NUNU-695240 format. One record per residue (C-alpha): residue number from 1; x, y, z. Coordinates in nm, 2 decimals, decimal comma. Layout:
BEGIN
+-----+--------+--------+--------+
: pos :     px :     py :     pz :
+-----+--------+--------+--------+
: NUM :      X :      Y :      Z :
...
+-----+--------+--------+--------+
***
This chain:
BEGIN
+-----+--------+--------+--------+
: pos :     px :     py :     pz :
+-----+--------+--------+--------+
:   1 :   5,29 :   6,83 :  11,27 :
:   2 :   5,28 :   7,00 :  11,55 :
:   3 :   5,28 :   7,44 :  11,54 :
:   4 :   5,58 :   7,58 :  11,81 :
:   5 :   5,52 :   7,80 :  12,08 :
:   6 :   5,44 :   8,15 :  11,92 :
:   7 :   5,76 :   8,29 :  12,04 :
:   8 :   5,96 :   8,04 :  11,87 :
:   9 :   5,79 :   8,09 :  11,56 :
:  10 :   5,78 :   8,45 :  11,60 :
:  11 :   6,23 :   8,47 :  11,70 :
:  12 :   6,29 :   8,23 :  11,38 :
:  13 :   6,03 :   8,41 :  11,21 :
:  14 :   6,21 :   8,73 :  11,27 :
:  15 :   6,56 :   8,59 :  11,16 :
:  16 :   6,47 :   8,43 :  10,80 :
:  17 :   6,34 :   8,74 :  10,78 :
:  18 :   6,59 :   8,98 :  10,84 :
:  19 :   6,82 :   8,69 :  10,66 :
:  20 :   6,61 :   8,74 :  10,30 :
:  21 :   6,63 :   9,14 :  10,35 :
:  22 :   6,96 :   9,12 :  10,35 :
:  23 :   7,02 :   8,95 :  10,04 :
:  24 :   6,80 :   9,13 :   9,89 :
:  25 :   7,01 :   9,42 :   9,93 :
:  26 :   7,31 :   9,28 :   9,85 :
:  27 :   7,07 :   9,14 :   9,54 :
:  28 :   7,00 :   9,47 :   9,45 :
:  29 :   7,33 :   9,62 :   9,56 :
:  30 :   7,50 :   9,38 :   9,26 :
:  31 :   7,21 :   9,43 :   9,00 :
:  32 :   7,27 :   9,84 :   9,05 :
:  33 :   7,69 :   9,79 :   8,97 :
:  34 :   7,64 :   9,52 :   8,67 :
:  35 :   7,37 :   9,73 :   8,50 :
:  36 :   7,57 :  10,05 :   8,54 :
:  37 :   7,92 :   9,81 :   8,45 :
:  38 :   7,75 :   9,75 :   8,12 :
:  39 :   7,62 :  10,08 :   8,07 :
:  40 :   7,94 :  10,26 :   8,11 :
:  41 :   8,07 :   9,96 :   7,88 :
:  42 :   7,79 :  10,00 :   7,61 :
:  43 :   7,87 :  10,44 :   7,58 :
:  44 :   8,24 :  10,29 :   7,55 :
:  45 :   8,22 :  10,14 :   7,29 :
:  46 :   8,01 :  10,33 :   7,11 :
:  47 :   8,25 :  10,58 :   7,13 :
:  48 :   8,52 :  10,34 :   6,99 :
:  49 :   8,32 :  10,26 :   6,67 :
:  50 :   8,30 :  10,66 :   6,63 :
:  51 :   8,63 :  10,71 :   6,68 :
:  52 :   8,77 :  10,37 :   6,44 :
:  53 :   8,46 :  10,51 :   6,15 :
:  54 :   8,63 :  10,91 :   6,20 :
:  55 :   8,94 :  10,76 :   6,22 :
:  56 :   8,93 :  10,59 :   5,87 :
:  57 :   8,64 :  10,75 :   5,68 :
:  58 :   8,82 :  11,07 :   5,76 :
:  59 :   8,47 :  11,17 :   5,93 :
:  60 :   8,40 :  11,49 :   6,17 :
:  61 :   8,20 :  11,64 :   6,37 :
:  62 :   7,87 :  11,67 :   6,15 :
:  63 :   7,85 :  11,26 :   6,20 :
:  64 :   7,72 :  11,33 :   6,55 :
:  65 :   7,41 :  11,52 :   6,51 :
:  66 :   7,24 :  11,28 :   6,20 :
:  67 :   7,38 :  10,99 :   6,44 :
:  68 :   7,16 :  11,14 :   6,75 :
:  69 :   6,87 :  11,21 :   6,48 :
:  70 :   6,85 :  10,83 :   6,33 :
:  71 :   6,90 :  10,67 :   6,67 :
:  72 :   6,61 :  10,88 :   6,80 :
:  73 :   6,39 :  10,76 :   6,47 :
:  74 :   6,46 :  10,40 :   6,50 :
:  75 :   6,45 :  10,30 :   6,87 :
:  76 :   6,26 :  10,58 :   7,00 :
:  77 :   6,22 :  10,44 :   7,33 :
:  78 :   6,57 :  10,40 :   7,42 :
:  79 :   6,71 :  10,71 :   7,60 :
:  80 :   7,10 :  10,86 :   7,66 :
:  81 :   7,13 :  10,90 :   7,29 :
:  82 :   7,10 :  11,27 :   7,24 :
:  83 :   7,40 :  11,48 :   7,05 :
:  84 :   7,51 :  11,61 :   7,37 :
:  85 :   7,58 :  11,25 :   7,53 :
:  86 :   7,74 :  11,04 :   7,20 :
:  87 :   7,97 :  11,33 :   7,18 :
:  88 :   8,04 :  11,25 :   7,57 :
:  89 :   8,04 :  10,86 :   7,46 :
:  90 :   8,30 :  10,96 :   7,21 :
:  91 :   8,50 :  11,21 :   7,41 :
:  92 :   8,54 :  10,89 :   7,76 :
:  93 :   8,64 :  10,64 :   7,45 :
:  94 :   8,93 :  10,90 :   7,42 :
:  95 :   8,98 :  10,96 :   7,74 :
:  96 :   9,01 :  10,58 :   7,81 :
:  97 :   9,11 :  10,38 :   7,49 :
:  98 :   9,36 :  10,17 :   7,66 :
:  99 :   9,12 :   9,93 :   7,89 :
: 100 :   9,13 :   9,56 :   7,96 :
: 101 :   8,81 :   9,58 :   7,73 :
: 102 :   8,90 :   9,74 :   7,47 :
: 103 :   8,94 :   9,51 :   7,13 :
: 104 :   9,35 :   9,50 :   7,00 :
: 105 :   9,23 :   9,71 :   6,61 :
: 106 :   9,08 :   9,97 :   6,79 :
: 107 :   9,33 :  10,02 :   7,08 :
: 108 :   9,59 :  10,01 :   6,85 :
: 109 :   9,43 :  10,38 :   6,61 :
: 110 :   9,57 :  10,72 :   6,72 :
: 111 :   9,75 :  10,58 :   7,01 :
: 112 :   9,77 :  10,85 :   7,32 :
: 113 :  10,11 :  10,96 :   7,49 :
: 114 :   9,93 :  10,97 :   7,81 :
: 115 :   9,83 :  10,60 :   7,80 :
: 116 :  10,06 :  10,48 :   7,99 :
: 117 :  10,00 :  10,68 :   8,31 :
: 118 :   9,60 :  10,66 :   8,25 :
: 119 :   9,63 :  10,27 :   8,23 :
: 120 :   9,76 :  10,28 :   8,62 :
: 121 :   9,54 :  10,48 :   8,71 :
: 122 :   9,19 :  10,37 :   8,59 :
: 123 :   9,22 :  10,04 :   8,58 :
: 124 :   8,84 :   9,90 :   8,37 :
: 125 :   8,70 :   9,76 :   8,74 :
: 126 :   8,72 :  10,11 :   8,90 :
: 127 :   8,61 :  10,29 :   8,54 :
: 128 :   8,28 :  10,08 :   8,54 :
: 129 :   8,19 :  10,13 :   8,90 :
: 130 :   8,21 :  10,53 :   8,86 :
: 131 :   7,82 :  10,63 :   8,68 :
: 132 :   7,78 :  10,78 :   8,42 :
: 133 :   7,69 :  11,15 :   8,51 :
: 134 :   7,99 :  11,12 :   8,75 :
: 135 :   8,25 :  11,04 :   8,45 :
: 136 :   8,03 :  11,32 :   8,25 :
: 137 :   8,17 :  11,57 :   8,55 :
: 138 :   8,48 :  11,40 :   8,61 :
: 139 :   8,58 :  11,49 :   8,22 :
: 140 :   8,42 :  11,84 :   8,19 :
: 141 :   8,60 :  11,94 :   8,51 :
: 142 :   8,92 :  11,75 :   8,62 :
: 143 :   9,15 :  11,76 :   8,36 :
: 144 :   9,46 :  11,67 :   8,64 :
: 145 :   9,49 :  11,30 :   8,56 :
: 146 :   9,64 :  11,21 :   8,98 :
: 147 :   9,30 :  11,43 :   9,11 :
: 148 :   9,04 :  11,25 :   8,83 :
: 149 :   9,13 :  10,94 :   9,01 :
: 150 :   9,15 :  11,05 :   9,36 :
: 151 :   8,81 :  11,21 :   9,29 :
: 152 :   8,71 :  10,79 :   9,21 :
: 153 :   8,79 :  10,64 :   9,43 :
: 154 :   8,66 :  10,93 :   9,68 :
: 155 :   8,34 :  10,81 :   9,52 :
: 156 :   8,33 :  10,52 :   9,52 :
: 157 :   8,47 :  10,52 :   9,95 :
: 158 :   8,20 :  10,81 :  10,01 :
: 159 :   7,96 :  10,73 :   9,85 :
: 160 :   7,94 :  11,04 :   9,66 :
: 161 :   7,59 :  11,14 :   9,49 :
: 162 :   7,68 :  11,34 :   9,10 :
: 163 :   7,59 :  11,68 :   9,34 :
: 164 :   7,84 :  11,63 :   9,60 :
: 165 :   8,12 :  11,50 :   9,38 :
: 166 :   8,04 :  11,81 :   9,20 :
: 167 :   8,07 :  12,01 :   9,45 :
: 168 :   8,40 :  11,83 :   9,63 :
: 169 :   8,55 :  11,92 :   9,28 :
: 170 :   8,47 :  12,27 :   9,31 :
: 171 :   8,62 :  12,32 :   9,68 :
: 172 :   8,92 :  12,19 :   9,56 :
: 173 :   8,93 :  11,87 :   9,81 :
: 174 :   9,21 :  11,66 :   9,67 :
: 175 :   9,39 :  11,95 :   9,74 :
: 176 :   9,33 :  11,99 :  10,06 :
: 177 :   9,34 :  11,62 :  10,23 :
: 178 :   9,58 :  11,49 :  10,47 :
: 179 :   9,76 :  11,84 :  10,46 :
: 180 :   9,65 :  11,91 :  10,89 :
: 181 :   9,98 :  12,00 :  11,05 :
: 182 :   9,97 :  11,67 :  11,28 :
: 183 :  10,22 :  11,50 :  11,51 :
: 184 :  10,04 :  11,12 :  11,39 :
: 185 :  10,34 :  10,98 :  11,23 :
: 186 :  10,50 :  11,00 :  11,58 :
: 187 :  10,19 :  10,88 :  11,79 :
: 188 :  10,04 :  10,65 :  11,57 :
: 189 :  10,15 :  10,29 :  11,42 :
: 190 :  10,17 :  10,26 :  11,07 :
: 191 :   9,95 :  10,22 :  10,85 :
: 192 :   9,66 :  10,42 :  11,10 :
: 193 :   9,94 :  10,76 :  11,11 :
: 194 :   9,91 :  10,73 :  10,72 :
: 195 :   9,49 :  10,71 :  10,75 :
: 196 :   9,41 :  10,91 :  11,02 :
: 197 :   9,66 :  11,19 :  10,81 :
: 198 :   9,39 :  11,15 :  10,54 :
: 199 :   9,13 :  11,19 :  10,70 :
: 200 :   9,17 :  11,55 :  10,81 :
: 201 :   9,24 :  11,87 :  10,58 :
: 202 :   9,36 :  12,19 :  10,51 :
: 203 :   9,19 :  12,44 :  10,53 :
: 204 :   8,84 :  12,36 :  10,64 :
: 205 :   8,58 :  12,57 :  10,44 :
: 206 :   8,27 :  12,66 :  10,59 :
: 207 :   8,14 :  12,95 :  10,33 :
: 208 :   7,79 :  12,82 :  10,41 :
: 209 :   7,81 :  13,03 :  10,80 :
: 210 :   7,75 :  13,36 :  10,74 :
: 211 :   7,97 :  13,58 :  11,05 :
: 212 :   8,05 :  13,93 :  11,06 :
: 213 :   8,39 :  13,95 :  11,12 :
: 214 :   8,40 :  14,01 :  11,50 :
: 215 :   8,26 :  13,65 :  11,57 :
: 216 :   8,29 :  13,47 :  11,90 :
: 217 :   8,42 :  13,12 :  11,89 :
: 218 :   8,09 :  13,05 :  12,07 :
: 219 :   7,92 :  13,16 :  11,76 :
: 220 :   8,09 :  12,99 :  11,52 :
: 221 :   8,02 :  12,64 :  11,69 :
: 222 :   7,65 :  12,74 :  11,70 :
: 223 :   7,64 :  12,75 :  11,38 :
: 224 :   7,87 :  12,49 :  11,25 :
: 225 :   7,65 :  12,28 :  11,43 :
: 226 :   7,27 :  12,48 :  11,32 :
: 227 :   7,46 :  12,35 :  10,97 :
: 228 :   7,54 :  12,04 :  11,11 :
: 229 :   7,45 :  11,83 :  10,79 :
: 230 :   7,71 :  12,07 :  10,59 :
: 231 :   7,98 :  12,05 :  10,86 :
: 232 :   7,97 :  11,66 :  10,85 :
: 233 :   8,01 :  11,68 :  10,45 :
: 234 :   8,30 :  11,90 :  10,46 :
: 235 :   8,41 :  11,73 :  10,76 :
: 236 :   8,42 :  11,37 :  10,57 :
: 237 :   8,26 :  11,07 :  10,55 :
: 238 :   8,31 :  10,87 :  10,88 :
: 239 :   8,23 :  11,13 :  11,15 :
: 240 :   7,93 :  11,06 :  11,42 :
: 241 :   7,85 :  11,35 :  11,62 :
: 242 :   7,85 :  11,29 :  12,00 :
: 243 :   7,80 :  11,62 :  12,17 :
: 244 :   7,85 :  12,04 :  12,17 :
: 245 :   8,01 :  12,16 :  12,47 :
: 246 :   8,02 :  11,82 :  12,62 :
: 247 :   8,13 :  11,82 :  13,00 :
: 248 :   8,48 :  11,66 :  13,15 :
: 249 :   8,44 :  11,64 :  13,51 :
: 250 :   8,83 :  11,63 :  13,62 :
: 251 :   8,92 :  11,72 :  13,96 :
: 252 :   8,60 :  11,87 :  14,09 :
: 253 :   8,66 :  12,07 :  13,83 :
: 254 :   8,39 :  12,15 :  13,50 :
: 255 :   8,57 :  12,14 :  13,19 :
: 256 :   8,38 :  12,18 :  12,83 :
: 257 :   8,45 :  12,00 :  12,48 :
: 258 :   8,38 :  12,23 :  12,24 :
: 259 :   8,26 :  11,92 :  11,94 :
: 260 :   8,34 :  11,57 :  12,01 :
: 261 :   8,29 :  11,30 :  11,75 :
: 262 :   8,30 :  10,91 :  11,70 :
: 263 :   8,47 :  10,85 :  11,37 :
: 264 :   8,31 :  10,56 :  11,26 :
: 265 :   8,58 :  10,43 :  11,05 :
: 266 :   8,89 :  10,50 :  11,21 :
: 267 :   8,71 :  10,37 :  11,57 :
: 268 :   8,82 :  10,67 :  11,75 :
: 269 :   8,68 :  10,96 :  11,92 :
: 270 :   8,79 :  11,31 :  11,75 :
: 271 :   8,77 :  11,59 :  11,92 :
: 272 :   8,72 :  11,93 :  11,82 :
: 273 :   8,81 :  12,24 :  11,92 :
: 274 :   8,75 :  12,59 :  11,76 :
: 275 :   9,00 :  12,89 :  11,79 :
: 276 :   8,94 :  13,24 :  11,64 :
: 277 :   9,26 :  13,42 :  11,51 :
: 278 :   9,62 :  13,23 :  11,54 :
: 279 :   9,74 :  12,94 :  11,63 :
: 280 :   9,97 :  12,92 :  12,04 :
: 281 :  10,13 :  12,69 :  12,14 :
: 282 :   9,90 :  12,64 :  12,47 :
: 283 :   9,61 :  12,51 :  12,27 :
: 284 :   9,81 :  12,17 :  12,17 :
: 285 :   9,86 :  12,12 :  12,58 :
: 286 :   9,48 :  12,20 :  12,63 :
: 287 :   9,42 :  11,95 :  12,38 :
: 288 :   9,67 :  11,70 :  12,50 :
: 289 :   9,47 :  11,72 :  12,83 :
: 290 :   9,12 :  11,66 :  12,66 :
: 291 :   9,23 :  11,38 :  12,50 :
: 292 :   9,38 :  11,19 :  12,79 :
: 293 :   9,09 :  11,25 :  12,96 :
: 294 :   8,78 :  11,13 :  12,66 :
: 295 :   9,09 :  10,82 :  12,63 :
: 296 :   9,01 :  10,73 :  13,02 :
: 297 :   8,65 :  10,82 :  13,05 :
: 298 :   8,51 :  10,77 :  12,72 :
: 299 :   8,69 :  10,53 :  12,55 :
: 300 :   8,67 :  10,17 :  12,45 :
: 301 :   8,95 :   9,91 :  12,52 :
: 302 :   8,87 :   9,83 :  12,16 :
: 303 :   8,88 :  10,21 :  12,05 :
: 304 :   9,17 :  10,33 :  11,87 :
: 305 :   9,37 :  10,65 :  12,10 :
: 306 :   9,11 :  11,00 :  12,08 :
: 307 :   9,22 :  11,23 :  11,78 :
: 308 :   9,23 :  11,62 :  11,88 :
: 309 :   9,19 :  11,88 :  11,63 :
: 310 :   9,26 :  12,26 :  11,70 :
: 311 :   9,08 :  12,45 :  11,40 :
: 312 :   9,21 :  12,78 :  11,39 :
: 313 :   9,20 :  13,12 :  11,12 :
: 314 :   9,62 :  13,09 :  11,10 :
: 315 :   9,75 :  12,83 :  11,16 :
: 316 :  10,13 :  12,90 :  11,18 :
: 317 :  10,32 :  12,58 :  11,06 :
: 318 :  10,59 :  12,61 :  11,20 :
: 319 :  10,47 :  12,71 :  11,60 :
: 320 :  10,24 :  12,38 :  11,51 :
: 321 :  10,43 :  12,13 :  11,45 :
: 322 :  10,73 :  12,24 :  11,78 :
: 323 :  10,41 :  12,25 :  11,99 :
: 324 :  10,29 :  11,93 :  11,86 :
: 325 :  10,63 :  11,76 :  11,95 :
: 326 :  10,63 :  11,78 :  12,34 :
: 327 :  10,26 :  11,65 :  12,35 :
: 328 :  10,17 :  11,31 :  12,39 :
: 329 :   9,82 :  11,22 :  12,20 :
: 330 :   9,78 :  11,26 :  11,83 :
: 331 :   9,72 :  11,57 :  11,77 :
: 332 :   9,64 :  11,77 :  11,47 :
: 333 :   9,64 :  12,14 :  11,39 :
: 334 :   9,45 :  12,27 :  11,06 :
: 335 :   9,24 :  12,61 :  10,91 :
: 336 :   8,92 :  12,67 :  10,85 :
: 337 :   8,81 :  12,96 :  10,64 :
: 338 :   8,45 :  13,14 :  10,58 :
: 339 :   8,45 :  13,24 :  10,24 :
: 340 :   8,61 :  13,09 :   9,97 :
: 341 :   8,94 :  13,24 :   9,79 :
: 342 :   8,86 :  13,34 :   9,41 :
: 343 :   9,13 :  13,17 :   9,15 :
: 344 :   9,37 :  13,45 :   9,05 :
: 345 :   9,22 :  13,37 :   8,71 :
: 346 :   8,90 :  13,52 :   8,80 :
: 347 :   9,04 :  13,75 :   9,07 :
: 348 :   9,24 :  13,93 :   8,83 :
: 349 :   8,94 :  14,06 :   8,61 :
: 350 :   8,70 :  14,19 :   8,84 :
: 351 :   8,69 :  14,56 :   8,81 :
: 352 :   8,83 :  14,71 :   9,14 :
: 353 :   8,57 :  15,02 :   9,35 :
: 354 :   8,82 :  15,28 :   9,19 :
: 355 :   8,73 :  15,18 :   8,80 :
: 356 :   8,33 :  15,12 :   8,89 :
: 357 :   8,33 :  15,46 :   9,00 :
: 358 :   8,51 :  15,58 :   8,71 :
: 359 :   8,29 :  15,37 :   8,45 :
: 360 :   8,01 :  15,53 :   8,67 :
: 361 :   8,10 :  15,85 :   8,66 :
: 362 :   8,18 :  15,88 :   8,29 :
: 363 :   7,77 :  15,73 :   8,28 :
: 364 :   7,65 :  16,01 :   8,46 :
+-----+--------+--------+--------+
***
């Protein structure tokens, strides 16, 4: 058999190489998911066993330190069986005792009144898809079941690491998603309008910036670009940065879009206009103009309509709703915060300036 020309061999080889690489990556992903699912089930099984014995034998929490010591002695090469982690396994089972792979004899022990709601929110395939480290953070930090379900779904959709998940919990991401004031329901067809609505937040937290109270809009814009990675993380998955002060030449006049993005999942351009202070109705008209030009000049025929997002410090929802009624393009209005507000419980526990001064005078 004669050898083929080098050019043909090279093209065939590169195609073969690309196909094998893709299959290897898919196989590795499936292997990781399979290993994680097995680990989650193992930890759940251990928690179920301990729970059942505690119910039957009346054992207290004292059995767990002994188990940790004995497992370490019997299986020294195995990791993950510290006293702390075994307690987490028990807590994990008690959070999700109803899972589809649950043995019936164990499932009937000590039923929890929240099981019906939890069973609908946390099917076994969802629970098994979340890494163990994520589960430990969710159990410790998110007690509301609906909120926990939201974070689980977000982890799968966005590929959040454990650290990113913790950060999103700390900034209450679930309470901000989909809360922007928009005209999407009237300007976009279903289900696109719902999908785009859930893409935007209110408020956006830019607490990674250090700006004085009298900052200019250009300073805000510069700071966001300087911290582009954190800015993109706050915007959410799918935003790809296109340009800052993006130039639009219209009717022999120059216009500049503050920030221009392309959303990879929505398949559309996103124009962001940054405004210091309160929302003003005229901002909607300006954004409508920008979206029209981007649709005409940049939008590909397969792209969805361009979306506008006006970010203000104090968006008046009533004004925004009226202003957006008369514009043709899909536009949202959200607020942004440079510092994160303290929870009321923590804020009330902090001493006032007067209290600190009195304390210092007393020590003098």
